[in-house]
C-alpha positions in Angstrom: 8.8 -42.0 76.1 8.7 -45.7 75.9 11.5 -47.4 77.9 12.6 -49.6 75.0 13.0 -46.5 72.8 14.8 -44.6 75.6 17.2 -47.6 76.0 17.8 -47.8 72.3 18.7 -44.1 72.2 21.0 -44.5 75.3 22.8 -47.4 73.7 23.1 -45.5 70.4 24.6 -42.4 72.1 27.0 -44.7 73.9 28.1 -46.0 70.5 26.8 -49.5 71.2 25.1 -49.7 67.9 24.4 -53.4 67.7 22.6 -53.3 71.1 20.8 -50.1 70.1 19.6 -51.8 66.9 18.2 -54.7 69.0 16.4 -52.5 71.4 15.0 -50.3 68.7 13.9 -53.4 66.8 12.1 -54.7 69.9 10.2 -51.4 70.1 9.5 -51.5 66.4 7.9 -55.0 66.6 5.3 -53.7 69.1 4.9 -50.2 67.7 1.8 -48.8 66.1 2.0 -48.7 62.3 2.4 -44.8 62.0 5.6 -45.0 64.0 7.2 -47.8 61.9 8.8 -45.8 59.1 10.4 -43.5 61.6 11.7 -46.4 63.7 13.0 -48.1 60.5 15.1 -45.0 59.9 16.6 -45.1 63.4 17.3 -48.8 63.1 18.9 -48.3 59.7 21.1 -45.5 61.1 22.3 -47.8 64.0 23.1 -50.5 61.4 25.1 -48.0 59.3 27.1 -46.8 62.2 27.8 -50.4 63.3 29.1 -51.3 59.8 31.3 -48.2 59.9 32.7 -48.6 63.4 33.0 -52.4 63.7 33.9 -53.3 60.1 35.5 -50.1 58.7 33.0 -49.9 55.8 32.4 -46.5 54.2 30.2 -46.7 51.1 27.5 -48.9 52.5 27.1 -46.9 55.7 27.0 -43.6 53.8 24.3 -45.0 51.5 22.4 -46.5 54.5 22.6 -43.2 56.4 21.1 -41.4 53.4 18.3 -43.9 53.1 17.6 -43.4 56.8 17.3 -39.6 56.1 14.5 -40.4 53.6 12.5 -42.2 56.4 13.1 -39.6 59.0 12.5 -36.4 57.0 8.7 -36.4 57.3 8.9 -36.5 61.1 10.5 -33.1 61.7 11.0 -31.2 63.9 10.3 -33.6 66.9 8.8 -37.0 66.9 8.4 -39.4 69.8 10.4 -37.0 71.8 13.4 -37.1 69.4 14.8 -33.9 68.0 14.6 -35.1 64.4 15.7 -31.9 62.6 19.0 -31.9 64.5 19.5 -35.6 64.0 19.0 -35.2 60.2 21.5 -32.4 60.1 24.1 -34.5 61.9 23.4 -37.5 59.7 23.9 -35.5 56.5 27.2 -34.0 57.8 28.4 -37.4 58.9 27.6 -39.1 55.6 29.6 -36.4 53.8 32.5 -36.6 56.2 32.9 -40.4 56.0 33.1 -40.2 52.2 35.7 -37.4 52.5 37.8 -38.6 55.4 36.6 -41.7 57.3 39.2 -41.3 60.1 38.0 -37.8 61.0 34.3 -38.9 60.7 34.9 -41.6 63.3 35.0 -38.8 65.9 31.8 -37.0 64.7 29.2 -39.7 64.7 25.6 -38.5 65.1 23.9 -38.5 68.4 20.2 -38.7 69.1 19.0 -35.8 71.1 15.7 -35.9 73.0 13.3 -33.2 74.1 13.8 -32.8 77.8 10.5 -31.0 78.5 7.2 -30.9 76.8 7.6 -27.3 75.5 9.8 -27.7 72.4 
């Protein structure tokens, strides 16, 4: 896995969404064209979570998360070492939760899981 992608994921999972967005965008700018829609989805998700966490917005982040789903869905089950299927499931759940109860959803933000070995 590329170091910039790995760093973007680490920052994302540490809830440092702005920094994650920047790292993922750096990787995106140098990525091959087939990877770009997938990376756009990750970048959009980081932006949605930043808007939710840092600014308390709900509608915009929920909409952005659902748009990210559209970009990610064709890359299942695993792409670039990321477990896309589980990420999609957690995004869907989170988007529903923030619309229902934004305080509770703050505790259940999606995480990006990676494949540890080359078998799955």
